[in-house]
C-alpha positions as CSV (number, residue, x, y, z in Angstrom):
1,M,-35.7,34.7,-2.7
2,P,-33.8,31.4,-1.0
3,S,-32.5,31.7,1.8
4,M,-28.5,30.6,2.3
5,N,-30.0,27.6,3.7
6,D,-32.2,26.7,0.9
7,L,-29.1,27.3,-1.3
8,V,-26.0,25.9,0.3
9,R,-28.6,22.4,0.7
10,Q,-29.8,22.4,-2.2
11,H,-27.0,22.9,-4.6
12,T,-23.8,22.3,-2.4
13,L,-21.9,19.3,-0.4
14,L,-21.1,21.4,1.9
15,G,-22.4,19.8,5.5
16,D,-24.0,21.8,8.8
17,S,-20.8,22.6,10.4
18,D,-19.4,24.1,6.9
19,L,-22.6,26.0,6.7
20,E,-22.5,27.0,10.2
21,W,-19.3,28.5,9.6
22,L,-20.8,30.5,6.7
23,H,-23.2,32.1,9.0
24,L,-20.5,33.4,10.9
25,L,-18.4,34.9,8.2
26,V,-21.7,36.5,6.9
27,S,-22.2,37.9,10.5
28,E,-19.1,39.6,10.5
29,W,-18.1,40.6,7.2
30,Q,-20.0,43.8,7.0
31,L,-16.4,44.9,8.6
32,L,-14.7,44.0,6.0
33,S,-16.9,45.5,3.5
34,D,-17.3,48.7,5.3
35,L,-12.7,48.6,5.5
36,S,-12.9,47.9,2.2
37,F,-15.4,50.1,0.5
38,A,-16.6,47.2,-1.4
39,D,-19.3,45.1,-1.9
40,L,-19.0,41.4,-1.3
41,V,-20.3,38.2,-2.9
42,L,-20.0,35.5,-0.9
43,W,-19.5,32.1,-3.9
44,V,-19.8,28.2,-3.3
45,P,-19.1,25.7,-5.9
46,T,-21.9,23.4,-6.3
47,S,-21.7,19.5,-5.9
48,D,-21.2,19.1,-9.4
49,G,-17.9,21.2,-9.1
50,T,-18.7,22.9,-12.6
51,R,-20.7,25.8,-11.3
52,Y,-20.5,28.3,-8.5
53,V,-23.9,29.6,-6.7
54,S,-23.7,32.9,-5.0
55,V,-25.1,32.0,-1.5
56,A,-25.1,36.2,0.2
57,Q,-24.1,39.5,-0.5
58,M,-23.4,42.7,1.1
59,R,-22.8,45.9,-0.2
60,P,-20.5,48.4,2.1
61,N,-22.1,52.0,4.0
62,T,-18.8,53.6,3.5
63,G,-19.0,53.9,-0.5
64,P,-21.0,53.2,-3.6
65,T,-22.1,49.8,-4.6
66,S,-20.8,48.2,-7.6
67,Y,-24.0,45.7,-7.9
68,Q,-27.1,47.1,-8.7
69,D,-28.6,44.1,-8.6
70,D,-29.4,41.6,-5.8
71,M,-26.7,38.8,-6.9
72,V,-28.0,36.4,-4.1
73,G,-28.9,33.3,-6.1
74,H,-27.1,33.1,-9.6
75,F,-24.9,30.8,-10.7
76,V,-21.9,31.0,-12.8
77,P,-20.5,28.1,-14.2
78,R,-16.6,27.3,-13.8
79,G,-14.0,29.1,-16.0
80,R,-15.9,32.1,-16.7
81,R,-14.7,34.1,-13.6
82,P,-10.8,32.7,-13.0
83,L,-10.3,34.7,-10.0
84,L,-12.7,32.3,-8.3
85,D,-10.9,29.6,-9.7
86,I,-7.8,30.8,-8.8
87,A,-8.8,31.5,-5.4
88,L,-10.8,28.0,-5.1
89,D,-8.0,25.9,-6.5
90,E,-4.6,27.3,-4.8
91,G,-6.5,28.7,-1.5
92,R,-4.5,32.4,-2.2
93,I,-6.2,36.0,-2.2
94,V,-6.1,36.9,-5.8
95,R,-5.9,40.4,-7.3
96,E,-4.6,40.1,-10.4
97,G,-6.3,40.9,-13.7
98,D,-8.2,44.4,-14.7
99,P,-10.8,46.3,-13.7
100,E,-14.3,45.2,-15.2
101,W,-16.6,47.3,-16.7
102,R,-20.1,47.1,-15.5
103,E,-22.6,49.6,-17.3
104,E,-19.9,52.2,-17.8
105,V,-18.3,51.6,-14.2
106,P,-15.0,50.3,-13.7
107,V,-15.0,47.5,-10.8
108,R,-11.7,46.2,-9.5
109,V,-12.2,42.4,-8.4
110,E,-10.7,40.2,-6.1
111,S,-11.2,36.7,-4.9
112,I,-10.6,35.7,-1.1
113,P,-11.0,31.6,-0.5
114,V,-12.8,31.0,2.8
115,R,-10.8,28.6,5.0
116,R,-12.3,26.1,7.6
117,E,-9.8,23.7,9.6
118,G,-7.8,23.4,6.2
119,R,-10.6,22.9,3.6
120,V,-11.7,26.4,1.4
121,L,-15.2,26.2,1.5
122,G,-15.8,28.7,-1.3
123,V,-14.5,32.4,-2.3
124,V,-15.7,35.9,-1.3
125,A,-15.4,38.3,-4.1
126,R,-14.6,41.8,-3.2
127,N,-15.8,44.4,-5.8
128,T,-15.1,47.8,-5.5
129,N,-16.5,50.5,-7.4
130,L,-13.6,52.5,-8.9
131,L,-15.8,55.8,-10.2
132,T,-14.8,58.0,-7.1
133,V,-11.6,57.0,-6.3
134,R,-9.5,59.6,-5.4
135,T,-6.3,60.0,-3.0
136,P,-6.6,58.8,-0.1
137,S,-6.7,59.8,3.1
138,R,-5.0,58.7,6.2
139,L,-8.6,57.4,7.5
140,E,-8.7,55.3,4.1
141,L,-5.2,54.0,4.3
142,T,-6.3,52.9,7.8
143,Y,-9.1,51.1,6.4
144,L,-7.8,49.6,3.5
145,Q,-5.0,47.8,5.4
146,S,-7.3,46.6,8.3
147,A,-9.3,45.2,5.6
148,S,-6.2,43.7,4.1
149,D,-5.3,41.7,7.3
150,L,-8.9,40.5,7.7
151,A,-9.0,39.2,4.2
152,Q,-5.8,37.7,5.0
153,M,-7.0,35.7,8.2
154,I,-10.6,34.7,6.3
155,A,-8.2,33.1,3.9
156,A,-6.2,31.0,6.8
157,G,-9.0,30.4,8.5
158,S,-8.8,32.6,11.4
159,F,-11.2,34.7,10.8
160,P,-14.1,35.2,12.0
161,F,-13.9,33.8,15.6
162,P,-15.4,30.9,16.2
163,D,-15.9,31.3,20.4
164,Q,-17.7,35.0,19.5
165,Q,-21.3,35.6,18.2
166,V,-21.4,39.1,17.1
167,D,-24.8,40.3,17.3
168,M,-25.1,42.4,13.9
169,D,-27.6,45.3,15.3
170,A,-25.9,45.7,18.8
171,S,-22.2,45.4,17.7
172,P,-20.5,48.7,17.0
173,R,-19.6,49.7,13.3
174,V,-16.9,50.9,11.3
175,G,-18.4,54.1,10.7
176,D,-19.3,54.5,14.6
177,G,-15.5,55.0,15.6
178,L,-12.4,52.9,14.6
179,I,-8.7,52.9,16.3
180,R,-6.1,51.1,15.0
181,L,-3.4,49.6,17.6
182,D,0.0,48.3,17.0
183,A,1.1,45.2,18.5
184,E,1.5,47.0,21.8
185,G,-1.9,48.4,21.8
186,V,-0.2,52.3,21.1
187,V,-2.7,53.7,19.7
188,Q,-1.8,54.0,15.4
189,Y,-4.7,56.0,14.6
190,A,-7.9,57.0,15.5
191,S,-11.0,58.0,13.4
192,P,-12.9,61.3,14.3
193,N,-16.1,59.9,15.7
194,A,-13.6,57.4,17.9
195,L,-11.5,60.5,19.0
196,S,-14.7,62.2,19.8
197,A,-15.9,59.6,22.0
198,Y,-12.9,59.2,24.2
199,H,-13.2,63.1,24.9
200,R,-16.6,62.9,26.0
201,L,-15.1,59.8,28.1
202,G,-13.0,62.9,29.6
203,L,-10.0,62.4,27.6
204,A,-7.9,65.9,27.0
205,A,-5.6,65.0,24.9
206,D,-5.0,63.0,21.1
207,L,-5.1,59.6,21.3
208,V,-2.3,58.6,18.9
209,G,0.4,57.9,20.8
210,L,-1.1,56.6,24.4
211,H,-1.8,53.0,25.1
212,L,-5.3,52.5,25.0
213,G,-5.5,50.0,27.6
214,Q,-4.1,52.4,30.2
215,T,-6.0,55.3,29.1
216,T,-8.9,53.8,29.1
217,D,-9.1,52.3,32.8
218,E,-7.8,55.5,33.7
219,L,-10.9,57.2,31.9
220,A,-13.2,54.5,33.4
221,P,-14.2,55.2,37.2
222,S,-12.1,54.2,39.6
223,R,-12.5,51.4,41.5
224,G,-9.2,50.7,43.3
225,P,-6.4,48.5,41.5
226,T,-6.1,48.7,37.7
227,D,-8.5,46.8,36.2
228,E,-6.1,44.4,34.4
229,S,-9.4,42.9,32.1
230,L,-10.4,46.5,30.9
231,V,-6.4,47.4,30.0
232,K,-6.0,44.1,27.7
233,L,-10.0,44.5,26.5
234,A,-8.9,48.0,25.6
235,S,-5.4,46.6,24.1
236,G,-6.7,44.4,21.7
237,W,-5.2,41.0,23.0
238,A,-8.7,39.3,22.8
239,P,-12.2,39.3,20.6
240,R,-14.2,40.8,23.2
241,E,-16.8,43.6,24.0
242,T,-17.7,46.0,26.9
243,E,-19.0,49.1,28.0
244,I,-16.9,52.0,29.8
245,E,-19.1,54.2,31.5
246,G,-17.2,57.5,32.8
247,N,-17.9,61.4,32.9
248,G,-21.5,60.5,32.4
249,C,-21.0,59.1,29.1
250,V,-21.1,55.4,28.0
251,V,-19.0,54.5,25.0
252,Q,-19.5,50.6,24.1
253,L,-15.6,48.7,22.8
254,R,-15.5,46.2,20.4
255,A,-12.0,44.7,20.2
256,I,-10.9,42.2,17.1
257,P,-7.1,41.2,16.9
258,L,-5.1,41.3,13.9
259,K,-3.4,37.9,13.1
260,P,-2.6,38.2,9.4
261,K,0.0,35.5,9.0
262,G,-0.9,34.0,12.6
263,V,0.9,36.4,14.9
264,R,-0.8,39.5,16.3
265,I,0.4,42.7,14.9
266,G,-2.0,45.0,16.4
267,S,-5.8,45.2,16.6
268,L,-8.8,47.0,15.4
269,I,-10.7,48.8,18.2
270,L,-14.8,49.6,17.1
271,L,-16.5,52.0,19.1
272,R,-20.0,53.9,19.6
273,D,-21.0,56.5,22.1
274,V,-24.1,54.6,23.4
275,T,-25.0,57.2,26.1
276,E,-28.5,58.2,25.2
277,L,-29.7,54.6,24.3
278,R,-28.6,52.8,27.9
279,R,-30.1,56.1,29.0
280,R,-33.1,55.6,27.1
281,E,-32.9,51.7,28.2
282,R,-32.9,52.7,32.2
283,E,-36.1,55.0,32.0
284,L,-37.6,52.2,30.2
285,I,-36.4,49.9,32.8
286,T,-37.7,52.7,35.7
287,K,-41.2,52.9,33.7
288,D,-41.3,49.0,33.6
289,A,-40.8,48.7,37.8
290,T,-42.9,51.9,37.9
291,I,-45.9,49.9,36.4
292,R,-44.9,46.6,38.1
293,E,-45.5,48.0,41.6
294,I,-48.7,49.6,40.8
295,H,-50.0,46.9,39.7
296,H,-48.9,45.0,43.2
297,R,-50.2,47.9,44.9
298,V,-53.7,47.7,42.9
299,K,-53.7,43.8,43.9
300,N,-53.2,44.5,47.3
301,N,-55.9,47.2,47.5
302,L,-58.2,44.6,45.9
303,Q,-57.1,41.8,48.2
304,T,-58.1,44.5,50.9
305,V,-61.2,44.8,49.6
306,A,-61.7,41.7,49.6
307,A,-61.1,40.7,52.7
308,L,-63.5,43.6,54.5
309,L,-66.4,42.2,52.1
310,R,-65.7,38.4,53.5
311,L,-65.8,40.1,57.3
312,Q,-68.9,42.3,56.5
313,A,-70.2,38.8,55.3
314,R,-69.6,37.1,58.0
315,R,-71.3,39.8,60.5
316,I,-74.3,39.4,58.4
317,G,-76.6,37.0,60.6
318,E,-78.6,33.7,59.9
319,G,-82.4,33.4,58.2
320,S,-82.6,37.1,56.1
321,G,-79.4,37.8,55.9
322,D,-78.5,34.6,54.0
323,T,-79.1,36.5,50.5
324,A,-77.1,39.4,51.6
325,R,-73.9,37.2,53.2
326,E,-74.4,35.0,49.6
327,A,-74.0,38.6,47.6
328,L,-71.2,39.8,49.6
329,E,-69.2,36.5,48.9
330,E,-69.7,36.5,44.9
331,A,-68.4,40.3,45.3
332,V,-65.7,39.0,47.1
333,R,-65.0,36.1,44.3
334,R,-65.4,38.9,41.6
335,V,-62.6,40.8,43.6
336,G,-60.6,37.8,44.1
337,S,-60.3,36.8,40.0
338,I,-59.4,41.0,39.5
339,A,-56.7,40.5,41.8
340,I,-55.4,37.9,40.2
341,V,-55.2,39.2,36.9
342,H,-53.0,42.2,38.6
343,E,-50.7,39.9,40.4
344,T,-49.5,38.1,37.5
345,L,-49.1,41.5,35.9
346,S,-46.9,42.5,39.0
347,Q,-44.5,39.5,37.9
348,N,-44.4,40.2,34.7
349,L,-41.9,42.7,32.0
350,D,-44.6,44.4,29.9
351,E,-48.7,43.9,29.7
352,R,-48.9,40.8,28.8
353,V,-49.9,37.6,31.1
354,E,-49.7,33.4,30.3
355,F,-53.6,33.0,31.3
356,D,-53.6,29.3,31.5
357,E,-52.4,30.1,35.1
358,I,-55.1,32.5,35.7
359,A,-57.5,30.1,34.7
360,D,-56.6,27.3,36.5
361,R,-56.4,29.8,39.5
362,V,-60.1,31.2,39.1
363,L,-61.0,27.4,38.8
364,A,-59.8,26.7,41.8
365,M,-60.9,29.7,43.8
366,V,-64.7,29.0,42.6
367,A,-64.1,25.4,43.5
368,E,-64.1,26.4,47.2
369,I,-67.7,26.8,46.8
370,S,-68.2,23.0,47.1
371,P,-64.8,21.8,48.3
372,G,-64.6,18.2,47.0
373,L,-67.8,17.6,45.3
374,V,-67.9,19.1,42.1
375,T,-64.2,19.2,40.4
376,G,-63.2,21.6,37.7
377,R,-61.4,20.8,35.3
378,R,-59.1,22.1,32.2
379,T,-58.0,21.4,28.6
380,G,-56.6,23.3,25.9
381,R,-54.7,26.4,25.8
382,F,-55.3,30.3,26.1
383,G,-52.0,31.1,25.4
384,V,-50.5,35.0,26.3
385,L,-53.6,37.6,26.4
386,A,-53.1,41.2,26.6
387,A,-53.9,42.6,30.4
388,E,-57.4,44.7,28.8
389,V,-58.6,41.1,27.7
390,A,-57.0,39.0,30.6
391,T,-58.9,41.4,33.2
392,P,-62.5,41.2,32.0
393,L,-62.0,37.3,30.6
394,A,-60.9,36.5,34.1
395,M,-64.1,37.8,35.6
396,V,-66.5,36.5,33.1
397,L,-64.7,33.0,33.6
398,T,-65.3,33.2,37.7
399,E,-69.1,34.3,36.6
400,V,-69.7,31.7,34.1
401,L,-67.8,28.9,36.9
402,Q,-69.8,30.3,40.0
403,N,-73.3,30.0,37.8
404,A,-72.6,26.5,37.0
405,L,-71.4,25.6,40.7
406,E,-74.7,27.2,42.2
407,H,-77.4,26.6,40.2
408,G,-76.0,23.2,38.1
409,F,-75.7,20.8,40.9
410,K,-77.9,20.3,44.2
411,P,-76.2,20.5,47.3
412,G,-74.1,18.0,48.2
413,E,-74.2,16.6,44.4
414,K,-71.1,15.7,42.7
415,G,-69.9,16.7,39.5
416,L,-67.9,17.9,36.8
417,V,-67.2,21.4,35.5
418,E,-64.6,21.8,32.4
419,V,-63.4,24.7,30.3
420,A,-61.6,24.2,27.4
421,A,-59.7,26.5,25.1
422,V,-59.1,26.7,21.5
423,R,-57.0,29.4,20.3
424,S,-56.5,30.3,16.9
425,A,-54.1,32.3,15.1
426,G,-55.3,35.1,12.6
427,T,-54.6,36.4,9.3
428,R,-52.8,39.9,7.9
429,R,-56.5,41.0,7.6
430,E,-58.2,39.0,10.5
431,E,-57.9,38.8,14.2
432,G,-57.5,35.4,15.8
433,R,-60.0,33.8,18.0
434,L,-60.1,32.2,21.4
435,L,-63.4,29.9,22.2
436,V,-63.8,28.7,25.7
437,T,-66.6,26.2,26.5
438,V,-67.5,26.0,29.8
439,Q,-69.8,22.5,30.8
440,D,-70.7,20.8,33.7
441,N,-73.0,17.6,34.1
442,G,-75.3,19.1,36.3
443,R,-78.7,19.3,35.9
444,G,-79.0,21.4,33.3
445,L,-81.1,24.6,32.4
446,P,-84.7,25.6,32.9
447,E,-87.0,25.0,29.7
448,D,-87.8,28.7,28.9
449,F,-84.3,29.4,29.4
450,D,-83.0,32.7,27.3
451,A,-79.2,33.1,27.8
452,H,-79.4,36.9,25.9
453,T,-82.8,37.9,28.5
454,A,-81.9,36.7,31.7
455,G,-81.9,38.9,34.3
456,N,-79.2,37.1,36.6
457,L,-76.7,39.8,37.7
458,G,-74.0,36.8,37.2
459,L,-75.1,36.8,33.6
460,Q,-75.8,40.5,33.0
461,I,-72.0,41.3,33.7
462,V,-71.0,38.8,31.2
463,R,-73.1,39.8,28.4
464,T,-71.3,43.1,28.8
465,L,-67.8,42.2,29.5
466,V,-67.9,39.5,26.2
467,E,-70.1,41.7,24.4
468,G,-69.5,45.4,25.2
469,E,-66.1,45.1,26.4
470,L,-64.2,42.2,24.3
471,G,-66.5,42.7,21.3
472,G,-67.2,38.9,21.2
473,G,-70.2,36.6,21.2
474,F,-71.9,34.9,24.3
475,D,-74.4,31.4,24.0
476,M,-75.0,28.9,26.9
477,M,-77.4,25.9,26.0
478,P,-78.2,23.1,27.3
479,A,-75.2,20.2,26.8
480,P,-75.5,16.7,25.1
481,G,-76.0,14.6,27.4
482,G,-77.0,16.3,30.4
483,G,-75.9,19.6,32.3
484,A,-75.3,23.2,30.8
485,R,-72.7,24.7,28.4
486,V,-71.5,28.1,28.0
487,V,-69.8,29.1,24.8
488,L,-67.4,32.5,24.1
489,D,-66.3,33.5,21.2
490,I,-63.5,36.7,21.8
491,P,-61.2,38.2,19.1
492,V,-57.8,37.8,20.2
493,R,-54.2,39.2,18.7
494,E,-51.4,37.4,18.7
495,E,-49.4,38.0,22.1
496,R,-46.1,36.6,22.0
497,R,-43.2,36.6,25.1
């Protein structure tokens, strides 16, 4: 199905700023649909002026739909639907005409011009299923009157509000709770859900007849003088959102001033009880903080272990103790590589790390074996990796680099060790791959060397971690032009921040 961007750019003369206005309208028009109990279809004239193309559609959450099929991408010749023509040409809301019959369902059709900076960009067709029409209640009358006011604002170009970007998923909806205010901010009507939310905030009386701004300020926790900004917002003076917390309850408010003829006649307040949602968010924040603190303490403990090993290595004497001292220094670097991963995890909000920084730090740490003689370099990007991949990979990289520096170059010899990473994206059926190559220009490998049978402890660790824990492949071979090359092929999931 084509997107609204595709349809507008391919079939109309509207520019990018006009398209942005239509997106803003579509982000808000669930409100109009729910208040109207009606389907909305946005029609835009084509570039040749002979047809209309439907670029967006919305169904109500408060009533039955009048369209079973998806209308987006449909074309209608000019003249077939006179209400669209009149609304576009005259720039006014059109309600004339008898109901249309669609599959034995009577549908009332209205047309609302979409105006921006004095120009009519298109027309919103409001289609109401009349099959379930009954004597309207106070709630329904309030909804319909509010929908009429919003429709007039759309036709006048004053709605949606250009300086307010609404998150459709996070903002309250009509069914969550609605309050209608007069021009002074006094409650004219409050839906049952809205009244229940204020009762949970601590209100003991009915809302109708109360000044909502002052009432809300009184229910909010006392902070000294009256909070004028809260009073104004809850009185509906400007299109804003906020949250009120009191009596152990959190209520989200959204104010929508109503100016159908350019003058504010009142406001709509949409509200939703988000107490449970905020409680869960706080629990998650607490858990995240706890996890980060655990990583921080693990890092500190590992650094303590490394310091103890380093101290023990210094106490070993010369001569027969050289092998033992070297083994302890290798253990220090292994512990240090794991500590680097935990340090990075302690600074994140999730169990994922940007591994390029870790690779650079491991490269710098291992290069301390031959300071200033062998140069380390990284090319390509590892990208974001999950913690369960990053920890063993950091240790593998440490072992491979340490092996290259210790066995690939003679004491005092200069050289280069290069780490190259190539990340390939996966598909629905296959995981992505991370191909890591570590290559040096040293003296190379012995003639009878076999990476899969070598008894070196470092290579045993590499084989165990790559093949056993990471589920990848490991190989070591002579590099073209001299030196040695290590290739790691590891399956990885796509991890995005």
